[in-house]
Structures are given as structure tokens and as C-alpha cells.
N, C-alpha and C positions, 0 to 999 in steps of 0.2 A: 788171411781170410778165415782160417779155422777158428782163430780166437774170436773174430767178429761174429761168426755163426754161433759159437758157444755162448757168447755174451747175449745175442739176440734171443736164443732159446731160453736162457735163464730169465730174461726179462718178460717174455711173452708166454703166458700159460693158457693153453687151449681149454675152453670152457666145455663142460659136459662131455669130456673126451670119452670116458668109458661108456656112457649111455649111447653116444652116437656110434662108436665102433661096434658095440655089442648088437646094435640093431641091424647090422649088415649081414646078409646071407650071401655067401659065395656059392654060385652054382658050379658044381664039379664037372658037369657034362656039357657046358656051353661057354662061350666067351662072355665074360662079364665086362660091361662097359660102365664105369663109375665116373660120375662128373662131380667135381668139387667147384662150386660156384664162387667161392670166396676164399682163395687159398691162404691169404695172410701169411702166417709164419709156419706153415707146413706141419704143425703138431698133429692135427687130425689126419692129414694126408699120409704122413709117414706110418702111422699105425694101420691105416687102411691098406696101404700097399703091402705091408707085411702079411696081410690076410689073403691077398690076391694070388692067382695062379700065373704061371708062365704064359705069356702072350695075351693075357687079359689087357684091357685098355683103361688107363686112368687119364682123364682129361681135367685140366685145371684152368679156371678162368680167373683173371685178375686185371683190373684196369690200370693198376700201378706196376709199371715195368720193373721198378726197383725190387718190389716184393718177388716178382717172378724170377729175376736174375739170381737173387739170393736163394730162393727155394729150389731152383733147378740144381744148384750145386749140392745141396743136402739130399734131395730126393734121388739124384743119380747115385750118390753113395749108398743110400738105403736099398736101391734097386739093383745093385750089382749082382746079387745072388738070385733075385726074383725074375728078372727079365720081363717085367711088365712093360707094355708099351706106354710111355708117358708122353702126353701131348700138351704143350704149353700154348695157351690162347691169351694174348694180351688184348683183352676187350672187356667191356662192361657186361655183366650177366644179362642185361636186357637184350643182348645180341645172341643169346643161346641158340635159337632156332637157325639163324643165318649162319653162324659159325659151324654148327654141326652139319649143316647142309654142305658147306665147303669141304668137310671131311667125309662126305658121303655116308653119314650116320643118320638113320631115321628112327632108331629105337635105342633106348638105353636101359640098363638094369637097375641103376640106383643113382640118386642125386641128392646132394645136401647143400644147405646154405648156412653159413655162419655170418650173421649180419652185423657183428660188432667190428669197430675199427681195431686194428692191431695195436699192441703197445708201442710199436714204432711210430705210428701216426700220432699217438698221444705224447710220446717222449722226445722225439727227434725234431729239432728245430727246422730241418729242411722239409718237413711234412706240413707244418703250419696249420694244425687243427685246433690247438688249444689257446686259451687266453692266459696261461700261466707265465709266458714270457713275451717279449716284444718281438713278434714275428710278422712278416708280410701277411696281409689279409688275402689268402688264396683259397685254401680248403678244397681244391680239386683233387679227386682221386685220379682222374685221367687228365694229365697235363696237356693233352692235345685239344681239350675243350676250351672254348674261349672265355666263358663266363666264370668269374672269380667271386669270392666273397666281397671284395672291394667294389666290384661292379654292382652288386646288389645293394650294399650299404650306401653307396654314393648315388645310385641311379633309381632305385625304387621310390615311389611316392610314399607318403606316410600311411596311406590306406593299404598299399601293397605290402609294406613292411608289417603292419598290424595283422594283415590277413595270414602271412606265413607264421607269425608268432602264435596266433590263435590256432591255426590249422594243425601245426606240427607239435605244439606243446600246450595248447590251451592256457597260455601264459596270461594270468590276470592283470599284469601290468602292461599289456601290449600297447594300449593307447598312449600311455605316458612315455614308454620307451621309444616307440616309433617317432613321437613328436620331438623327443630330446635328440634323437639321431639326426632328424631332418634339420633341426635348429643348429646343431653343432657343425654340420657340414657346410653351412652357409659361409663360415669363416675359413674353413680348412677341410680339404678332401681327406677322408679316412684312408690311411695307407697301411697301418699296422694293427695287430690285435690289441696292443696296449691302448692305442688311441680309442678304439671302440670300447674296450673294457673300462676305461676311465669315465666314459659317458654313462655306463650302466653299472656303476660300482657298488650300489648300495646293498644288494642281496646276492651272495655267492650262488645260491640255487637258481635264482633268476638269470644271472649271468650265464651259467652253464646251459640253461634252456635256450637262451637267445642264440648263443654260439652254435648249439646243436641244430636249431631251426634253420639258421643260415646255411650250415653245412648240408643239411637235407635238401634245401632249395638249390644250392649250387650243383649238387650231384643228381638231383631229381630222383632221390632214392626210393620214395614210396611208389611213384608211377612206374619206375623201372621194375620194382619188386612185383607189382601186380602183373605186368606183362610177362616177366620171366617165369613166375610161378605157373601161370596158365600154359605157357609153352612147355614147361618142364613136365607138367601132368600129361599133356598130349604126346610127348616124346617117350614117356615111360612105357616099357613093355608090360604086358599083363602079369600080375602077381609080384611086381617089383615096387620099390618104396621111394618115397620122398621124405626128407628129414630137414626141418627148418629150426634153427636157433635164432631167436630174436631178442632184442634188448630194449626195445621201445614199444610202448603200448599200441601205437598205431601199426607198427610192423606186425605185431602179434595179432591184432584185429584183422588186418588184411589176410594173413595166413589162415586164421580161423575161419573167416567168411568164405574164402575161396575153397578151402577144404570142405566146408559145410555144403556149399552149393554143388560141389561135385559128388555129394552123396545123395542127391535128389534126382528124380526122373523129370521134374518140372521146376523151373525157376521163374516162371511168369505168373501173373496174377489173373489171367483169363479164366473164365468159368470152364471153357474147353481149351485145353493146352494148345498153344500155338508156337511155343518155343522149340519143341522137338528135342529138348535137352535130355540126355541120358546120363544116369549116374555112372561115374567112372572110378570113384574112390571108396575105400573103407578106412575110416579113421581108427588108428591104433592107439591113440592117446586120448582117452576120454577127458582127462585133465592134462594140462601141459606139464612136461617134466621140468623140474626146477633143481638147482644145485643143492647139494647137501650142506649142512652147517659146516662140515669139515672143509668142503671145497671153498665155501665163502670165506672161511678163516684164512686159508692159504692164498686165495685170490679174491679180494674184496670186489674187484670189477665184475665178477660173475654174478653178483647178488640179484641183478635185475633180469637174468637170463630165463627164457622160457623156450622149451622145445616141443614141437609137434611133429608127429609122424603119421603118414597115411600110406595105404597100399593100393596099387592100381588093380581094379577088378574087372575092367572092361576096356577093350581096345578102342 
């Protein structure tokens, strides 16, 4: 198992690691409750736990039980001398509010999101997220959910397929691609990534966009992000922070807009305000943090990363 963990750590490089860890303030006079919404391969988590105090609480969410099982082994090793209370939550981050309520936690001191798939999801055949090999059309982060990529590719109408390709990637070839998929499945149901890849073979960038759009739809990633971010802001204690690393323009736009709305005392268009909204955040990143040239050279997958950070200023 040690060899496996070392191999995984060598393959997965945490993005914007220093920037994220440096943004964390540990309160020496109270219990810190830090929530990691997307543990993946524990790179960020291990460095954060090293900063925490004895009996602080570190909570990690991951819909993928395999990630949690592997990470638990490594974090328990890191935590031997720290004695931080580590809580594992096998759930999608859309369930943040519900899961913390189960733990009788109503306020947290710091929360962060790393919205990229781990290298395992991209490299291991049993995760089925890529079109590089001939794998089953699955793409679920949470295997307990029923809808797979095969259900979407074989069940959505041409207009429904076109809608997700446009919505999630603004793919210019959406009409042609959705029509080709619907035509191809008349003779044979799609079962593998290769079968789908062969239908949209002509442009690698287009192929990547289509696969990502299907993955986003399978996991309802954007809607879940909106809900989770709003709940996270409500759960943050005053003067504490939220940090979000995104890799997709729509994820970044959602984060930016939610943060922006939470800096306003009114978000309605009425002449006399009727929304009674009160600002709750101060944005700490006027422009998103992006990886350095050095980081991109070491880890090319980091090149599209953008991070935004905000501080809670109102309960």
C-alpha cells in the first residue's frame, strides 16, 4: 500500500498549493474548523493539517469512496503528531449543509474547493473519465447515483445533447455532433468511450469539450457548485475565508458572480429594495490567482486554474 500511495502522490500534483495554504490563518485562541470540499489526492489537506492545532477539526468531503479510503491512510500518518480531529464525509459537496448539521456544526472557520478531477480520474481505467482508452461510458464521481454517461448519450434527444454541449462548453459544432450521436446510436447503443470518440473523431479539442460536457451533466457539477458555495458562505464564521480553485470558465463565472452578489446590500432591480439582502463578503482577490510559469511547466494540467478568495464580514 505504501508503494501505491507514493505512486499516486508522484502522479497527482496539487495546483496552487502554496497560494492556498498561505491564505489560511489559524486562530490560536479557538478551535479551527476547516472544510476541504474536494479532497482528491490529499496534497492540499496534508499541508493544511500540518498548520493546525491539537483538537482542531478537519472535515473532508469526497463523493468518491476510493479517494477517501486512500487519503485516510495518508492523512492519519501525517496526523500522528498533530492530533487534529479528522472527519471523513463520503458525500457530494452539494450536501455540505446537511452533512455538517449531522455533525452538529453550524459555523466553520475556513473552507476551500479544488474543482479539478484528480490525476487518478484521468489516468486510471476504473474511473472512466477520459476518451484516451476504450473504457465503459460511466463518468460518475458518486457510483451510487444511477445516471451514467451512457444514459445521457443513448437517451437524450438531439436537442438535449446540443443544449448541454452549448451550455457547458459553447461548442460551435454542437448541432453536427448531437446529430451524429443520435444517428449512430440507431444501429448500436453506445457502451464505451471509444465508441463515442469514434463518432466525434475529427477535432481533439472538440472531443475533449464534448466528454467534459457529458461529465458535467452526469455529475450536475455546476448546479451543485452554486448550491454548495451559497451554503458555504452562510456557514462561514465572521472574519473567516472561502477559497475556490476552478478550471472551467463556467465554474469561475459562478464563483465570481456569487462572491460579487455577496458584496452588495441589494441584489434586486427594484427602485426601492425589496430583497433585504445584506452583504456578507469582502473579496480578497481583485483578480483571480493563476499558476506561475514555473508551476505550469512542472504541471501542465494547472494552466487553466484560477483561484478566488473572499472573507466573511457579516454573520
